[in-house]
Backbone as a printed PyTorch tensor [residue, N CA C, xyz], in Angstrom:
tensor([[[ 73.0670,  53.9330,  72.7460],
         [ 74.4610,  53.5050,  72.9350],
         [ 75.1970,  54.5380,  73.7810]],

        [[ 75.8770,  54.0560,  74.8270],
         [ 76.6050,  54.9610,  75.7050],
         [ 77.9830,  55.2570,  75.1230]],

        [[ 78.3330,  56.5250,  75.0500],
         [ 79.6310,  56.9200,  74.5140],
         [ 80.7200,  56.5640,  75.5110]],

        [[ 81.8230,  55.8840,  75.0520],
         [ 82.9080,  55.5220,  75.9770],
         [ 83.4660,  56.7540,  76.6670]],

        [[ 83.5590,  56.7040,  78.0000],
         [ 84.0840,  57.8510,  78.7390],
         [ 83.0080,  58.8140,  79.1850]],

        [[ 81.7250,  58.5770,  78.7680],
         [ 80.6320,  59.4410,  79.2160],
         [ 80.7720,  60.8590,  78.7080]],

        [[ 80.1460,  61.7720,  79.4560],
         [ 80.1560,  63.1810,  79.0190],
         [ 81.5520,  63.7740,  79.0720]],

        [[ 82.4080,  63.2160,  79.9620],
         [ 83.7860,  63.6880,  80.0120],
         [ 84.4940,  63.3740,  78.7010]],

        [[ 84.2060,  62.1760,  78.1600],
         [ 84.7820,  61.8010,  76.8820],
         [ 84.3300,  62.7220,  75.7660]],

        [[ 83.0510,  63.0640,  75.7890],
         [ 82.5480,  63.9840,  74.7770],
         [ 83.2170,  65.3360,  74.8750]],

        [[ 83.4780,  65.7790,  76.1090],
         [ 84.1330,  67.0730,  76.3010],
         [ 85.5300,  67.0690,  75.6920]],

        [[ 86.3220,  66.0160,  76.0200],
         [ 87.6940,  65.9500,  75.5040],
         [ 87.7020,  65.8220,  73.9950]],

        [[ 86.8780,  64.9030,  73.4650],
         [ 86.8670,  64.6860,  72.0230],
         [ 86.2860,  65.8930,  71.2880]],

        [[ 85.4320,  66.6510,  71.9630],
         [ 84.9480,  67.8880,  71.3600],
         [ 86.0840,  68.8690,  71.1480]],

        [[ 87.0090,  68.9160,  72.1450],
         [ 88.1850,  69.7740,  71.9920],
         [ 89.0600,  69.2920,  70.8350]],

        [[ 89.1790,  67.9630,  70.7060],
         [ 89.9820,  67.4010,  69.6170],
         [ 89.3800,  67.7510,  68.2660]],

        [[ 88.0600,  67.6090,  68.1560],
         [ 87.3950,  67.9360,  66.8990],
         [ 87.5730,  69.4080,  66.5550]],

        [[ 87.4820,  70.2560,  67.5920],
         [ 87.6740,  71.6810,  67.3510],
         [ 89.0870,  71.9590,  66.8680]],

        [[ 90.0560,  71.1900,  67.4180],
         [ 91.4440,  71.3830,  66.9900],
         [ 91.6090,  71.0360,  65.5220]],

        [[ 90.9530,  69.9720,  65.0970],
         [ 91.0700,  69.5570,  63.7030],
         [ 90.4650,  70.5970,  62.7720]],

        [[ 89.3900,  71.2600,  63.2040],
         [ 88.7030,  72.2250,  62.3590],
         [ 89.3090,  73.6190,  62.4170]],

        [[ 89.8780,  73.9440,  63.5470],
         [ 90.4130,  75.3040,  63.6800],
         [ 91.6730,  75.3200,  64.5010]],

        [[ 92.7320,  74.7440,  63.9990],
         [ 93.9670,  74.5710,  64.7440],
         [ 94.5320,  75.8600,  65.3130]],

        [[ 94.5770,  76.9060,  64.5080],
         [ 95.1610,  78.1430,  64.9920],
         [ 94.3290,  78.7660,  66.1050]],

        [[ 93.0050,  78.7360,  65.9470],
         [ 92.1430,  79.2990,  66.9760],
         [ 92.2500,  78.5060,  68.2700]],

        [[ 92.3080,  77.1830,  68.1650],
         [ 92.4030,  76.3590,  69.3600],
         [ 93.7540,  76.5600,  70.0320]],

        [[ 94.8040,  76.6730,  69.2280],
         [ 96.1250,  76.8990,  69.8000],
         [ 96.1340,  78.1620,  70.6400]],

        [[ 95.4480,  79.1810,  70.1490],
         [ 95.3580,  80.4310,  70.9030],
         [ 94.5450,  80.2420,  72.1780]],

        [[ 93.4450,  79.4860,  72.0720],
         [ 92.5560,  79.2930,  73.2210],
         [ 93.1930,  78.4520,  74.3140]],

        [[ 94.0110,  77.4540,  73.9250],
         [ 94.6000,  76.5490,  74.9090],
         [ 95.9530,  77.0100,  75.4060]],

        [[ 96.5170,  78.0310,  74.7800],
         [ 97.8590,  78.4720,  75.1310],
         [ 97.8630,  79.2100,  76.4650]],

        [[ 99.0610,  79.3920,  77.0060],
         [ 99.2110,  80.1370,  78.2520],
         [ 98.8170,  81.5930,  78.0450]],

        [[ 98.2980,  82.2530,  79.0810],
         [ 98.0070,  83.6790,  78.9730],
         [ 99.2640,  84.4600,  78.6380]],

        [[ 99.0830,  85.6360,  78.0320],
         [100.2240,  86.4280,  77.5980],
         [101.1490,  86.7830,  78.7560]],

        [[100.5780,  86.9590,  79.9700],
         [101.3800,  87.3920,  81.1050],
         [102.0990,  86.2390,  81.7930]],

        [[101.8160,  85.0010,  81.3750],
         [102.4350,  83.8450,  82.0230],
         [103.8960,  83.7300,  81.6230]],

        [[104.7260,  83.4190,  82.5820],
         [106.1380,  83.2290,  82.3210],
         [106.7270,  82.2740,  83.3370]],

        [[107.9520,  81.8540,  83.1130],
         [108.5940,  80.9290,  84.0330],
         [108.9850,  81.6260,  85.3220]],

        [[109.1860,  80.8390,  86.3930],
         [109.5860,  81.4190,  87.6680],
         [110.9740,  82.0360,  87.5850]],

        [[111.1670,  83.1350,  88.3070],
         [112.4680,  83.7880,  88.3160],
         [113.4840,  82.9090,  89.0310]],

        [[114.7050,  82.9000,  88.5200],
         [115.7680,  82.0880,  89.1090],
         [116.3140,  82.7570,  90.3590]],

        [[116.5500,  81.9610,  91.4070],
         [117.1200,  82.4550,  92.6530],
         [118.0850,  81.3900,  93.1710]],

        [[119.3930,  81.5430,  92.9470],
         [120.3620,  80.4960,  93.3000],
         [120.3440,  80.1070,  94.7730]],

        [[120.0090,  81.0460,  95.6710],
         [120.0330,  80.7480,  97.1020],
         [118.7280,  80.2390,  97.6560]],

        [[117.7130,  80.0890,  96.8000],
         [116.3860,  79.7280,  97.2870],
         [116.3640,  78.3410,  97.9140]],

        [[117.0370,  77.3760,  97.2840],
         [117.0160,  76.0150,  97.8050],
         [117.5920,  75.9180,  99.2040]],

        [[118.6640,  76.6590,  99.4710],
         [119.2870,  76.6420, 100.7960],
         [118.3400,  77.2240, 101.8360]],

        [[117.6140,  78.2790, 101.4770],
         [116.6820,  78.8870, 102.4360],
         [115.5170,  77.9580, 102.7430]],

        [[115.0630,  77.2090, 101.7450],
         [113.9940,  76.2350, 101.9860],
         [114.4810,  75.1720, 102.9650]],

        [[115.6940,  74.6830, 102.7740],
         [116.2440,  73.6800, 103.6790],
         [116.3440,  74.2200, 105.0940]],

        [[116.6750,  75.5050, 105.2350],
         [116.7700,  76.1180, 106.5510],
         [115.4110,  76.1520, 107.2450]],

        [[114.3760,  76.4890, 106.4940],
         [113.0250,  76.5230, 107.0640],
         [112.5840,  75.1160, 107.4500]],

        [[112.8260,  74.1370, 106.5890],
         [112.4510,  72.7570, 106.8980],
         [113.1930,  72.2540, 108.1330]],

        [[114.4750,  72.6030, 108.2570],
         [115.2490,  72.1860, 109.4210],
         [114.6790,  72.7940, 110.6990]],

        [[114.2760,  74.0650, 110.6320],
         [113.7080,  74.7100, 111.8130],
         [112.3850,  74.0600, 112.2110]],

        [[111.5860,  73.6770, 111.2300],
         [110.3210,  72.9980, 111.5320],
         [110.5740,  71.6620, 112.2290]],

        [[111.5650,  70.9260, 111.7580],
         [111.8800,  69.6320, 112.3620],
         [112.4190,  69.8040, 113.7800]],

        [[113.2080,  70.8390, 114.0100],
         [113.6960,  71.1150, 115.3550],
         [112.5450,  71.4330, 116.3030]],

        [[111.6030,  72.2060, 115.8400],
         [110.4500,  72.5360, 116.6800],
         [109.5830,  71.3060, 116.9260]],

        [[109.4310,  70.4850, 115.8960],
         [108.6440,  69.2640, 116.0250],
         [109.2600,  68.3320, 117.0740]],

        [[110.5760,  68.2670, 117.0960],
         [111.2670,  67.3810, 118.0330],
         [111.4390,  67.9960, 119.4150]],

        [[111.0040,  69.2420, 119.5870],
         [111.1590,  69.8990, 120.8760],
         [112.5600,  70.3910, 121.1450]],

        [[113.3750,  70.5340, 120.0880],
         [114.7570,  70.9730, 120.2440],
         [114.9230,  72.4610, 120.0060]],

        [[113.8460,  73.1690, 119.7570],
         [113.8810,  74.6220, 119.5750],
         [112.7110,  75.2320, 120.3270]],

        [[112.9740,  76.3200, 121.0180],
         [111.9170,  77.0150, 121.7560],
         [111.2780,  78.1220, 120.9280]],

        [[111.7550,  78.3210, 119.7100],
         [111.1990,  79.3720, 118.8520],
         [109.8040,  78.9800, 118.3680]],

        [[108.9350,  79.9550, 118.2270],
         [107.6450,  79.7180, 117.5790],
         [107.2070,  80.9310, 116.7630]],

        [[108.2130,  81.7440, 116.3530],
         [107.9230,  82.8560, 115.4690],
         [107.5700,  82.3120, 114.0860]],

        [[106.7430,  83.0370, 113.3120],
         [106.3600,  82.5590, 111.9780],
         [107.5730,  82.4010, 111.0630]],

        [[107.4980,  81.4090, 110.1930],
         [108.5120,  81.1740, 109.1760],
         [107.9120,  81.5040, 107.8120]],

        [[108.7290,  81.9950, 106.9030],
         [108.2180,  82.4080, 105.5940],
         [108.9770,  81.7340, 104.4660]],

        [[108.2390,  81.4050, 103.4110],
         [108.8140,  80.8890, 102.1760],
         [108.2900,  81.7380, 101.0260]],

        [[109.1890,  82.2810, 100.2260],
         [108.7640,  83.0740,  99.0840],
         [108.3820,  82.1590,  97.9280]],

        [[107.7140,  82.7200,  96.9390],
         [107.3380,  81.9440,  95.7570],
         [108.5820,  81.3980,  95.0600]],

        [[109.6490,  82.1930,  94.9910],
         [110.8890,  81.7410,  94.3550],
         [111.4700,  80.5480,  95.0970]],

        [[111.3840,  80.5590,  96.4180],
         [111.9220,  79.4580,  97.2160],
         [111.0910,  78.1960,  97.0290]],

        [[109.7720,  78.3460,  96.9900],
         [108.9050,  77.1920,  96.7620],
         [109.1590,  76.6010,  95.3760]],

        [[109.2940,  77.4550,  94.3770],
         [109.5580,  76.9700,  93.0200],
         [110.9050,  76.2630,  92.9300]],

        [[111.9050,  76.7710,  93.6290],
         [113.2220,  76.1300,  93.6270],
         [113.1420,  74.7530,  94.2760]],

        [[112.3730,  74.6380,  95.3380],
         [112.2070,  73.3440,  96.0070],
         [111.4990,  72.3470,  95.0900]],

        [[110.4270,  72.7900,  94.4380],
         [109.6610,  71.8910,  93.5690],
         [110.4480,  71.4830,  92.3300]],

        [[111.4090,  72.3040,  91.9220],
         [112.2020,  71.9820,  90.7260],
         [113.0080,  70.6960,  90.9190]],

        [[113.2750,  70.3310,  92.1750],
         [114.0520,  69.1250,  92.4600],
         [113.1670,  67.9530,  92.8580]],

        [[111.8500,  68.1240,  92.7450],
         [110.9060,  67.0740,  93.1410],
         [110.3260,  66.4210,  91.8920]],

        [[110.2150,  65.1150,  91.9040],
         [109.6080,  64.3800,  90.8000],
         [108.2660,  63.8020,  91.2680]],

        [[107.1850,  64.1850,  90.5880],
         [105.8460,  63.6850,  90.9070],
         [105.3830,  62.8250,  89.7340]],

        [[105.2460,  61.5370,  89.9450],
         [104.9550,  60.6240,  88.8410],
         [103.5200,  60.7210,  88.3380]],

        [[102.5510,  60.8880,  89.2530],
         [101.1550,  60.8130,  88.8260],
         [100.5550,  62.1710,  88.5030]],

        [[101.3490,  63.2260,  88.5180],
         [100.8140,  64.5590,  88.2700],
         [100.5280,  64.7420,  86.7770]],

        [[ 99.3010,  65.1210,  86.4130],
         [ 98.9860,  65.3400,  84.9970],
         [ 99.6910,  66.5660,  84.4200]],

        [[100.0880,  67.4940,  85.2930],
         [100.8230,  68.6910,  84.8680],
         [102.0700,  68.7990,  85.7410]],

        [[103.2260,  68.6840,  85.1200],
         [104.4760,  68.8110,  85.8640],
         [105.6060,  69.1250,  84.9020]],

        [[106.5050,  70.0810,  85.2140],
         [106.5690,  70.8430,  86.4660],
         [105.4900,  71.9190,  86.5490]],

        [[105.3230,  72.4730,  87.7420],
         [104.3540,  73.5310,  87.9480],
         [105.0650,  74.8010,  88.4040]],

        [[104.4170,  75.9080,  88.1450],
         [104.8990,  77.1950,  88.6370],
         [103.9860,  77.6460,  89.7580]],

        [[104.5620,  78.1420,  90.8450],
         [103.7930,  78.5940,  92.0020],
         [103.8350,  80.1110,  92.0700]],

        [[102.6670,  80.7010,  92.1750],
         [102.5430,  82.1360,  92.4290],
         [101.7070,  82.3190,  93.6900]],

        [[102.0920,  83.2740,  94.5210],
         [101.4300,  83.4600,  95.8140],
         [100.9130,  84.8890,  95.9130]],

        [[ 99.6380,  85.0170,  96.2410],
         [ 99.0070,  86.3200,  96.4330],
         [ 98.2940,  86.3230,  97.7790]],

        [[ 97.7560,  87.4680,  98.1470],
         [ 97.0720,  87.5710,  99.4350],
         [ 95.8350,  86.6920,  99.5060]],

        [[ 95.2030,  86.4460,  98.3520],
         [ 93.9600,  85.6700,  98.3520],
         [ 94.1780,  84.1940,  98.0350]],

        [[ 95.4260,  83.7460,  97.9330],
         [ 95.6410,  82.3300,  97.6890],
         [ 96.8900,  82.0380,  96.8860]],

        [[ 97.0300,  80.7660,  96.5420],
         [ 98.1850,  80.2520,  95.8160],
         [ 97.7230,  79.7300,  94.4600]],

        [[ 98.4720,  80.0510,  93.4170],
         [ 98.1620,  79.5280,  92.0840],
         [ 99.2310,  78.5380,  91.6550]],

        [[ 98.7740,  77.3580,  91.2270],
         [ 99.6380,  76.3510,  90.6150],
         [ 99.3300,  76.3240,  89.1320]],

        [[100.3390,  76.3920,  88.2950],
         [100.0840,  76.4240,  86.8530],
         [101.1950,  75.7060,  86.1110]],

        [[100.8790,  75.2650,  84.9060],
         [101.8600,  74.5820,  84.0810],
         [101.2560,  74.2100,  82.7440]],

        [[102.0460,  73.5340,  81.9380],
         [101.6320,  73.1670,  80.5870],
         [101.5760,  71.6520,  80.4630]],

        [[100.5040,  71.1550,  79.8950],
         [100.3970,  69.7530,  79.5290],
         [100.0730,  69.7060,  78.0350]],

        [[ 99.6140,  68.5920,  77.5310],
         [ 99.2580,  68.4880,  76.1190],
         [ 97.8680,  67.8850,  75.9780]],

        [[ 97.2670,  68.0930,  74.8240],
         [ 95.9700,  67.4790,  74.5440],
         [ 96.0710,  65.9630,  74.6850]],

        [[ 97.1750,  65.3910,  74.2100],
         [ 97.3550,  63.9480,  74.2850],
         [ 97.3520,  63.4270,  75.7070]],

        [[ 98.0350,  64.1260,  76.6150],
         [ 98.0760,  63.6940,  78.0100],
         [ 96.7090,  63.8240,  78.6640]],

        [[ 95.9700,  64.8670,  78.3030],
         [ 94.6210,  65.0260,  78.8500],
         [ 93.7120,  63.9020,  78.3820]],

        [[ 93.8270,  63.5610,  77.1200],
         [ 92.9910,  62.4830,  76.5750],
         [ 93.3080,  61.1600,  77.2670]],

        [[ 94.5910,  60.8530,  77.4280],
         [ 94.9740,  59.6050,  78.0870],
         [ 94.5310,  59.5800,  79.5440]],

        [[ 94.6810,  60.7090,  80.2390],
         [ 94.3180,  60.7690,  81.6510],
         [ 92.8150,  60.6370,  81.8530]],

        [[ 92.0390,  61.2590,  80.9610],
         [ 90.5920,  61.2900,  81.1510],
         [ 89.8870,  60.0870,  80.5490]],

        [[ 90.4090,  59.5690,  79.4220],
         [ 89.6710,  58.5410,  78.6810],
         [ 90.3880,  57.2020,  78.5700]],

        [[ 91.7150,  57.2320,  78.5880],
         [ 92.4460,  55.9860,  78.4530],
         [ 93.0770,  55.8250,  77.0810]],

        [[ 93.7270,  54.6840,  76.8900],
         [ 94.5180,  54.4560,  75.6850],
         [ 93.6790,  54.3510,  74.4210]],

        [[ 92.3920,  53.9560,  74.5470],
         [ 91.5650,  53.8100,  73.3430],
         [ 91.4420,  55.1470,  72.6110]],

        [[ 91.3240,  56.2350,  73.3730],
         [ 91.2000,  57.5500,  72.7510],
         [ 92.5450,  58.0270,  72.2200]],

        [[ 93.6280,  57.7180,  72.9760],
         [ 94.9530,  58.1260,  72.5160],
         [ 95.3350,  57.4840,  71.1990]],

        [[ 94.8270,  56.2650,  70.9660],
         [ 95.1830,  55.5460,  69.7470],
         [ 94.6080,  56.1980,  68.5010]],

        [[ 93.5010,  56.8950,  68.6140],
         [ 92.8760,  57.5120,  67.4440],
         [ 93.1800,  59.0000,  67.3260]],

        [[ 94.0000,  59.5010,  68.2330],
         [ 94.3060,  60.9240,  68.2490],
         [ 95.4890,  61.2170,  67.3360]],

        [[ 95.3250,  62.0820,  66.3300],
         [ 96.4610,  62.4420,  65.4610],
         [ 97.5850,  63.0670,  66.2750]],

        [[ 98.8150,  62.7310,  65.9240],
         [ 99.9550,  63.2380,  66.6750],
         [100.0400,  64.7500,  66.6960]],

        [[ 99.6430,  65.3990,  65.6060],
         [ 99.7160,  66.8550,  65.5490],
         [ 98.7750,  67.5100,  66.5410]],

        [[ 97.6760,  66.8300,  66.8370],
         [ 96.7240,  67.3480,  67.8110],
         [ 97.1500,  66.9590,  69.2230]],

        [[ 97.6090,  65.7140,  69.3900],
         [ 98.0120,  65.2540,  70.7140],
         [ 99.1440,  66.0560,  71.3080]],

        [[100.0050,  66.6240,  70.4680],
         [101.1200,  67.4130,  70.9670],
         [100.7850,  68.8620,  71.2350]],

        [[ 99.5280,  69.2400,  70.9970],
         [ 99.1200,  70.6320,  71.2100],
         [ 99.2380,  71.0010,  72.6900]],

        [[ 99.9960,  72.0450,  73.0430],
         [100.1360,  72.4210,  74.4540],
         [ 98.8440,  73.0000,  75.0220]],

        [[ 98.6100,  72.7000,  76.2890],
         [ 97.4190,  73.1850,  76.9910],
         [ 97.8590,  73.7910,  78.3200]],

        [[ 97.4830,  75.0410,  78.5560],
         [ 97.7960,  75.7220,  79.8110],
         [ 96.7520,  75.3430,  80.8620]],

        [[ 97.2380,  74.9490,  82.0390],
         [ 96.3570,  74.5750,  83.1460],
         [ 96.7680,  75.3720,  84.3790]],

        [[ 95.7970,  75.9480,  85.0630],
         [ 96.0820,  76.6880,  86.2910],
         [ 94.9550,  76.4580,  87.2840]],

        [[ 95.3180,  76.4210,  88.5520],
         [ 94.3230,  76.2560,  89.6060],
         [ 94.7460,  77.1230,  90.7820]],

        [[ 93.7750,  77.7690,  91.4120],
         [ 94.0530,  78.6690,  92.5390],
         [ 93.3370,  78.1580,  93.7790]],

        [[ 94.0060,  78.2470,  94.9170],
         [ 93.3960,  77.7660,  96.1490],
         [ 94.2030,  78.1810,  97.3630]],

        [[ 93.9610,  77.4820,  98.4720],
         [ 94.6260,  77.7640,  99.7340],
         [ 95.2600,  76.4950, 100.2820]],

        [[ 96.3320,  76.6650, 101.0480],
         [ 96.9410,  75.5510, 101.7690],
         [ 96.2530,  75.4370, 103.1200]],

        [[ 95.6610,  74.2840, 103.3930],
         [ 94.9630,  74.0590, 104.6450],
         [ 95.6730,  72.9670, 105.4320]],

        [[ 95.8390,  73.2100, 106.7240],
         [ 96.5000,  72.2580, 107.6080],
         [ 95.4430,  71.6200, 108.4970]],

        [[ 95.3610,  70.2920, 108.4510],
         [ 94.3990,  69.5740, 109.2640],
         [ 95.0660,  68.9190, 110.4620]],

        [[ 94.3410,  68.0510, 111.1200],
         [ 94.8580,  67.3600, 112.2900],
         [ 95.7740,  66.2150, 111.8610]],

        [[ 96.6490,  65.8170, 112.7710],
         [ 97.5110,  64.6750, 112.5120],
         [ 98.5980,  64.9070, 111.4980]],

        [[ 98.9820,  66.1570, 111.2600],
         [100.0570,  66.4380, 110.3230],
         [ 99.6620,  66.2980, 108.8650]],

        [[ 98.3850,  66.5230, 108.5630],
         [ 97.9120,  66.4120, 107.1850],
         [ 97.6870,  67.8040, 106.6120]],

        [[ 98.2290,  68.0520, 105.4280],
         [ 98.0230,  69.3270, 104.7440],
         [ 97.5190,  69.0470, 103.3380]],

        [[ 96.7890,  69.9920, 102.7960],
         [ 96.3100,  69.8290, 101.4270],
         [ 96.1160,  71.1730, 100.7610]],

        [[ 96.1900,  71.1290,  99.4430],
         [ 95.8900,  72.3060,  98.6310],
         [ 94.4200,  72.2270,  98.2500]],

        [[ 93.6180,  73.1500,  98.7840],
         [ 92.1790,  73.1670,  98.5400],
         [ 91.8790,  74.1930,  97.4530]],

        [[ 91.5580,  73.7120,  96.2570],
         [ 91.3520,  74.5950,  95.1070],
         [ 89.9590,  75.2030,  95.1100]],

        [[ 89.8580,  76.4420,  94.6280],
         [ 88.5580,  77.0890,  94.4980],
         [ 88.3000,  77.6680,  93.1060]],

        [[ 89.2750,  77.6640,  92.2070],
         [ 89.0240,  78.0980,  90.8320],
         [ 90.0400,  77.4440,  89.9060]],

        [[ 89.6300,  77.2490,  88.6460],
         [ 90.5050,  76.5980,  87.6870],
         [ 90.4730,  77.2850,  86.3330]],

        [[ 91.5280,  77.0670,  85.5560],
         [ 91.6360,  77.6380,  84.2090],
         [ 92.1930,  76.5670,  83.2860]],

        [[ 91.5760,  76.4160,  82.1230],
         [ 92.0740,  75.5160,  81.0810],
         [ 92.2790,  76.3640,  79.8440]],

        [[ 93.5440,  76.5040,  79.4220],
         [ 93.8410,  77.4470,  78.3510],
         [ 93.5920,  78.8600,  78.8450]],

        [[ 92.7020,  79.5580,  78.1890],
         [ 92.3410,  80.9140,  78.6070],
         [ 90.9180,  80.9830,  79.1610]],

        [[ 90.3460,  79.8080,  79.4480],
         [ 88.9550,  79.7360,  79.8640],
         [ 88.8490,  79.2820,  81.3170]],

        [[ 88.1820,  80.0630,  82.1490],
         [ 87.9110,  79.6610,  83.5270],
         [ 86.8720,  78.5470,  83.5330]],

        [[ 87.1140,  77.5090,  84.3090],
         [ 86.1730,  76.4050,  84.4130],
         [ 86.0410,  75.9960,  85.8780]],

        [[ 84.9350,  75.3580,  86.2690],
         [ 84.7860,  74.8970,  87.6510],
         [ 85.8780,  73.8960,  88.0140]],

        [[ 86.2870,  73.9370,  89.2750],
         [ 87.3590,  73.0510,  89.7280],
         [ 86.9820,  71.5830,  89.5370]],

        [[ 85.7360,  71.2240,  89.8650],
         [ 85.3030,  69.8280,  89.7210],
         [ 85.4610,  69.3560,  88.2790]],

        [[ 85.1430,  70.2150,  87.3190],
         [ 85.2820,  69.8560,  85.9090],
         [ 86.7600,  69.7500,  85.5250]],

        [[ 87.5760,  70.6470,  86.0520],
         [ 89.0060,  70.5970,  85.7600],
         [ 89.6110,  69.2820,  86.2370]],

        [[ 89.2520,  68.8490,  87.4470],
         [ 89.7800,  67.5700,  87.9490],
         [ 89.3280,  66.4180,  87.0620]],

        [[ 88.1110,  66.4630,  86.5600],
         [ 87.6340,  65.3910,  85.6840],
         [ 88.4140,  65.3690,  84.3750]],

        [[ 88.6730,  66.5380,  83.8310],
         [ 89.4360,  66.6190,  82.5830],
         [ 90.8570,  66.0930,  82.7890]],

        [[ 91.4210,  66.3340,  83.9840],
         [ 92.7830,  65.8950,  84.2770],
         [ 92.8490,  64.4370,  84.7240]],

        [[ 91.7130,  63.7690,  84.7750],
         [ 91.7030,  62.3690,  85.1770],
         [ 91.5970,  62.1600,  86.6670]],

        [[ 91.2390,  63.1980,  87.4060],
         [ 91.0990,  63.0930,  88.8520],
         [ 91.9720,  64.1040,  89.5690]],

        [[ 91.6380,  64.3550,  90.8130],
         [ 92.4180,  65.2850,  91.6280],
         [ 93.7700,  64.6600,  91.9470]],

        [[ 94.8810,  65.3470,  91.6160],
         [ 96.2070,  64.7620,  91.8560],
         [ 96.4480,  64.4620,  93.3320]],

        [[ 96.9710,  63.2790,  93.6110],
         [ 97.2320,  62.8870,  94.9980],
         [ 98.3250,  63.7390,  95.6310]],

        [[ 99.1700,  64.3650,  94.8070],
         [100.2490,  65.1940,  95.3370],
         [ 99.7360,  66.4470,  96.0340]],

        [[ 98.4530,  66.7510,  95.8890],
         [ 97.8850,  67.9380,  96.5380],
         [ 97.5480,  67.6810,  97.9960]],

        [[ 97.8200,  66.4810,  98.4790],
         [ 97.7000,  66.1520,  99.8990],
         [ 99.0430,  65.6030, 100.3490]],

        [[ 99.5930,  66.1220, 101.4310],
         [100.9140,  65.6960, 101.8710],
         [101.0230,  65.7610, 103.3970]],

        [[102.1170,  65.1780, 103.9040],
         [102.3870,  65.1860, 105.3340],
         [103.0810,  66.4840, 105.7250]],

        [[102.6880,  67.0200, 106.8790],
         [103.2510,  68.2520, 107.3970],
         [103.6560,  68.0000, 108.8460]],

        [[104.7840,  68.5470, 109.3090],
         [105.1150,  68.4060, 110.7300],
         [103.9390,  68.8590, 111.6070]],

        [[103.6310,  68.0850, 112.6390],
         [102.4520,  68.3690, 113.4590],
         [102.5480,  69.6780, 114.2140]],

        [[103.7620,  70.1940, 114.3150],
         [103.9350,  71.4640, 115.0150],
         [103.3600,  72.6300, 114.2080]],

        [[103.1350,  72.4130, 112.9010],
         [102.5690,  73.4820, 112.0660],
         [101.1000,  73.6700, 112.3930]],

        [[100.7230,  74.8920, 112.6930],
         [ 99.3460,  75.2110, 113.0690],
         [ 98.5160,  75.6570, 111.8810]],

        [[ 99.0860,  76.5240, 111.0600],
         [ 98.3830,  77.0070, 109.8630],
         [ 99.3900,  77.6230, 108.9070]],

        [[ 98.9640,  77.7390, 107.6350],
         [ 99.7810,  78.3780, 106.6030],
         [ 98.9440,  79.4660, 105.9620]],

        [[ 99.4560,  80.6760, 105.9700],
         [ 98.7420,  81.8120, 105.3880],
         [ 99.4870,  82.3130, 104.1570]],

        [[ 98.7340,  82.8330, 103.2070],
         [ 99.3460,  83.3990, 102.0050],
         [ 99.3380,  84.9180, 102.0840]],

        [[100.4710,  85.4850, 101.7410],
         [100.6420,  86.9270, 101.6310],
         [101.2260,  87.2060, 100.2560]],

        [[101.1850,  88.4340,  99.7860],
         [101.7330,  88.7110,  98.4590],
         [103.1810,  88.2290,  98.3220]],

        [[103.3750,  87.2040,  97.4940],
         [104.7060,  86.7210,  97.1990],
         [105.2910,  85.7160,  98.1630]],

        [[104.5500,  85.3250,  99.2190],
         [105.1380,  84.3890, 100.1680],
         [104.0750,  83.6500, 100.9780]],

        [[104.4980,  82.4900, 101.5150],
         [103.6940,  81.7270, 102.4520],
         [104.2560,  81.9360, 103.8520]],

        [[103.3750,  82.1300, 104.8130],
         [103.7840,  82.3220, 106.2020],
         [103.3150,  81.1100, 107.0020]],

        [[104.2750,  80.4220, 107.6230],
         [103.9940,  79.1950, 108.3590],
         [103.9860,  79.4920, 109.8510]],

        [[102.8470,  79.2420, 110.4890],
         [102.7050,  79.4680, 111.9220],
         [102.7950,  78.1310, 112.6530]],

        [[103.5920,  78.1070, 113.7070],
         [103.7600,  76.8720, 114.4720],
         [103.2270,  77.0500, 115.8960]],

        [[102.9050,  75.9290, 116.5160],
         [102.4250,  75.9410, 117.8900],
         [103.5960,  76.1490, 118.8500]],

        [[103.3470,  76.8390, 119.9640],
         [104.3950,  76.9310, 120.9820],
         [104.7620,  75.5420, 121.4900]],

        [[105.9670,  75.3970, 121.9590],
         [106.4430,  74.1000, 122.4340],
         [105.5050,  73.5380, 123.5120]],

        [[105.0860,  72.3090, 123.3110],
         [104.2060,  71.6510, 124.2750],
         [102.7350,  71.8600, 124.0160]],

        [[102.3560,  72.8280, 123.1650],
         [100.9450,  73.0920, 122.8900],
         [100.3490,  71.9410, 122.0960]],

        [[ 99.2060,  71.4720, 122.5160],
         [ 98.4950,  70.4300, 121.7900],
         [ 99.0280,  69.0530, 122.0380]],

        [[100.0580,  68.8960, 122.9040],
         [100.5930,  67.5660, 123.1900],
         [ 99.8680,  66.9620, 124.3810]],

        [[ 99.7130,  65.6900, 124.3490],
         [ 99.0100,  65.0150, 125.4310],
         [ 99.8550,  65.0340, 126.6970]],

        [[ 99.1910,  65.1800, 127.8380],
         [ 99.8810,  65.1510, 129.1070],
         [100.2540,  63.7220, 129.4590]],

        [[101.3730,  63.5360, 130.1750],
         [101.7680,  62.1680, 130.5460],
         [100.6880,  61.5040, 131.3630]],

        [[100.4420,  60.2280, 131.1210],
         [ 99.4040,  59.5250, 131.8370],
         [ 99.9320,  58.9270, 133.1340]]])
């Protein structure tokens, strides 16, 4: 007999069974790391993000001759995301941290949401409320990659569930799939995005670079 949800179902329900047997230990294992905290408040961050976005649009339209790099700090990115609603995201809101080796997205979900995302309503119906409400820390680290045609994506290379590092492919399966919000449209004038400690640096093409010549 095949178990509903396959091995992914066994993984999720194994966590549920562990919660029933050792609630305090599981709470510790699934909780956020001790050093995790909310993003620092910056009242002017939203205005600075709008300024950077406006400059990108001006360059895209050929109305600006500037092509110096633009920067967004982690505080500015977090302020921008605080006003964004993502319906299909299994973890939302998220906190963004930026280091030289990449960007970390992190946040809190619940056992119940993971079960529903990975297995469906049949599993949620048998899940005790005390277990379903158990918070689960989720974090993923990766790089922002800019492709052709104005396409950008967050390419993950490591994941964390609770306090345990897990392969990214397994993390996406537990979350019910890779969130579609990790792929988005970017102005075509953007050439690449690099991460530095505490900020993202956006490099744009010089005016006219990469544009087709008139036929």
